[in-house]
C-alpha positions in Angstrom: -50.6 -13.7 -20.5 -48.6 -12.7 -17.4 -50.1 -13.6 -14.0 -49.9 -11.4 -11.0 -47.6 -13.9 -9.3 -45.2 -13.8 -12.3 -45.1 -10.0 -12.1 -44.2 -10.1 -8.4 -41.6 -12.8 -9.0 -40.0 -10.8 -11.7 -40.0 -7.7 -9.5 -38.4 -9.7 -6.7 -35.7 -11.1 -8.9 -34.9 -7.6 -10.2 -34.6 -6.3 -6.6 -32.3 -9.2 -5.7 -30.1 -8.5 -8.8 -29.9 -4.8 -7.8 -28.9 -5.7 -4.3 -26.2 -8.1 -5.5 -24.8 -5.5 -7.8 -24.8 -2.9 -5.0 -23.0 -5.3 -2.7 -20.4 -6.2 -5.4 -19.8 -2.5 -6.0 -19.4 -1.8 -2.3 -17.0 -4.7 -1.9 -14.9 -3.4 -4.8 -14.8 0.1 -3.4 -13.8 -1.3 0.0 -11.0 -3.4 -1.6 -9.8 -0.4 -3.5 -9.7 1.7 -0.3 -7.8 -1.0 1.5 -5.3 -1.3 -1.3 -4.7 2.4 -1.3 -4.2 2.5 2.4 -1.8 -0.4 2.3 0.2 1.3 -0.5 0.4 4.5 1.5 1.6 2.6 4.5 4.2 0.8 2.5 5.5 4.0 1.0 5.7 5.6 4.5 7.5 2.6 5.8 10.0 2.7 2.9 10.7 6.4 3.5 11.3 5.8 7.2 13.7 3.0 6.4 15.6 5.1 3.9 15.8 8.0 6.3 17.1 5.6 9.0 19.8 4.2 6.7 20.9 7.7 5.8 20.9 8.8 9.5 23.1 5.8 10.4 25.4 6.5 7.5 25.7 10.2 8.6 26.4 9.2 12.2 29.3 6.9 11.0 30.6 9.7 8.7 30.6 12.2 11.6 32.3 9.8 14.0 35.0 9.0 11.4 35.5 12.8 10.9 35.8 13.4 14.6 38.5 10.7 14.8 40.3 12.3 11.9 39.8 9.2 9.7 38.9 9.1 6.0 35.3 8.0 5.4 35.0 6.2 2.1 31.6 4.4 2.6 29.3 5.4 -0.2 26.0 7.1 0.5 23.2 4.6 0.9 21.0 4.5 -2.3 17.7 2.8 -2.9 19.4 0.2 -5.0 21.9 -0.7 -2.2 19.0 -1.0 0.2 17.1 -3.3 -2.1 20.2 -5.5 -2.5 20.7 -5.8 1.2 17.3 -7.5 1.6 18.3 -10.4 -0.6 
């Protein structure tokens, strides 16, 4: 036979478990959002770096052209940019 105190204790434990599950879900959602934001920031930073490398290359190419020199430097590629970090 279940006592009233047992009923209240079971109800309390159920509420605690539900609150813990909700907190865990909220933490997971927050972590996912933070990861998504960090990824977007990284992509934007990478695009900016690639554009800067291309702009610098284009400037050198135009300067060489203005001096009447042959410009043989290859166009920067993502692979070349990755290798320059190492």
